[in-house]
RODO-2510 file (C-alpha; in nm, 4 decimals, decimal comma):
residues 77
     n   res          X          Y          Z
     1     m     1,6143    -1,7999     1,5133
     2     s     1,5873    -1,5437     1,7867
     3     p     1,3435    -1,6142     2,0713
     4     v     1,2708    -1,2409     2,0919
     5     p     0,9629    -1,1459     1,8861
     6     w     1,0150    -0,8866     1,6155
     7     t     0,8323    -0,5623     1,6777
     8     r     0,9711    -0,3072     1,4322
     9     p     1,3061    -0,1829     1,3077
    10     e     1,5383    -0,0063     1,5478
    11     w     1,5248     0,3022     1,3274
    12     d     1,1901     0,4671     1,3026
    13     d     1,0832     0,6825     1,0117
    14     p     0,7217     0,7854     1,0767
    15     a     0,6621     0,8738     0,7102
    16     l     0,7790     0,5306     0,5891
    17     t     0,5842     0,3552     0,8617
    18     l     0,2692     0,5429     0,7596
    19     l     0,3299     0,4615     0,3918
    20     a     0,3746     0,0913     0,4745
    21     e     0,0540     0,0879     0,6795
    22     q    -0,1380     0,2638     0,4021
    23     l    -0,0083     0,0162     0,1428
    24     r    -0,1161    -0,2716     0,3667
    25     d    -0,4617    -0,1165     0,4062
    26     a    -0,4883    -0,0586     0,0309
    27     h    -0,4137    -0,4265    -0,0336
    28     r    -0,6872    -0,5174     0,2134
    29     l    -0,9315    -0,2914     0,0266
    30     v    -0,8728    -0,4599    -0,3089
    31     a    -0,8530    -0,8177    -0,1753
    32     p    -1,2307    -0,8887    -0,1886
    33     l    -1,2740    -0,7563    -0,5454
    34     p    -1,3305    -0,9826    -0,8473
    35     a    -1,0108    -1,1492    -0,9721
    36     e    -0,9590    -0,9430    -1,2887
    37     t    -1,0094    -0,6093    -1,1124
    38     r    -0,8070    -0,7190    -0,8115
    39     q    -0,5101    -0,8252    -1,0263
    40     r    -0,5025    -0,4925    -1,2083
    41     l    -0,5191    -0,2928    -0,8856
    42     i    -0,2588    -0,5085    -0,7120
    43     r    -0,0186    -0,4485    -1,0029
    44     h    -0,0727    -0,0763    -0,9488
    45     l    -0,0030    -0,1125    -0,5759
    46     l     0,3112    -0,3146    -0,6468
    47     a     0,4340    -0,0367    -0,8754
    48     i     0,3782     0,2119    -0,5938
    49     t     0,5617    -0,0192    -0,3527
    50     d     0,8546    -0,0431    -0,5925
    51     l     0,8590     0,3359    -0,6311
    52     a     0,8737     0,3716    -0,2515
    53     k     1,2192     0,2123    -0,2592
    54     r     1,3493     0,5075    -0,4602
    55     d     1,1196     0,8002    -0,3784
    56     s     0,8953     0,7563    -0,0780
    57     d     0,7408     1,1039    -0,1083
    58     l     0,6280     1,0428    -0,4657
    59     a     0,5044     0,6958    -0,3708
    60     a     0,2971     0,8455    -0,0887
    61     r     0,1394     1,0958    -0,3285
    62     r     0,0614     0,8235    -0,5830
    63     l    -0,0900     0,6046    -0,3138
    64     e    -0,3026     0,8958    -0,1952
    65     t    -0,4283     0,9450    -0,5516
    66     f    -0,4884     0,5695    -0,5909
    67     l    -0,6955     0,5586    -0,2722
    68     a    -0,8939     0,8683    -0,3664
    69     d    -0,9721     0,7224    -0,7091
    70     f    -1,0607     0,3877    -0,5557
    71     r    -1,3029     0,5417    -0,3068
    72     d    -1,4628     0,7666    -0,5703
    73     a    -1,5086     0,4883    -0,8277
    74     p    -1,8681     0,3887    -0,8947
    75     g    -1,9900     0,0353    -0,8562
    76     p    -2,0047    -0,2296    -0,5881
    77     r    -1,6958    -0,3389    -0,3970
***
């Protein structure tokens, strides 16, 4: 193991970094929800994460839609 702490990759793609941060934040948003709802939403986020491996632009658009729908949904969180 290296004694140097990891900070980030040597290459820097701002769009991918933003997408990763938004996915992390989305997971934090759904974490406190009831188990059944949380599981469904996490599956959706995992699908978006998988899509990001192939098409990061499409994944970013789907995540944007997911977050908009999540924020506009009625009911307690």
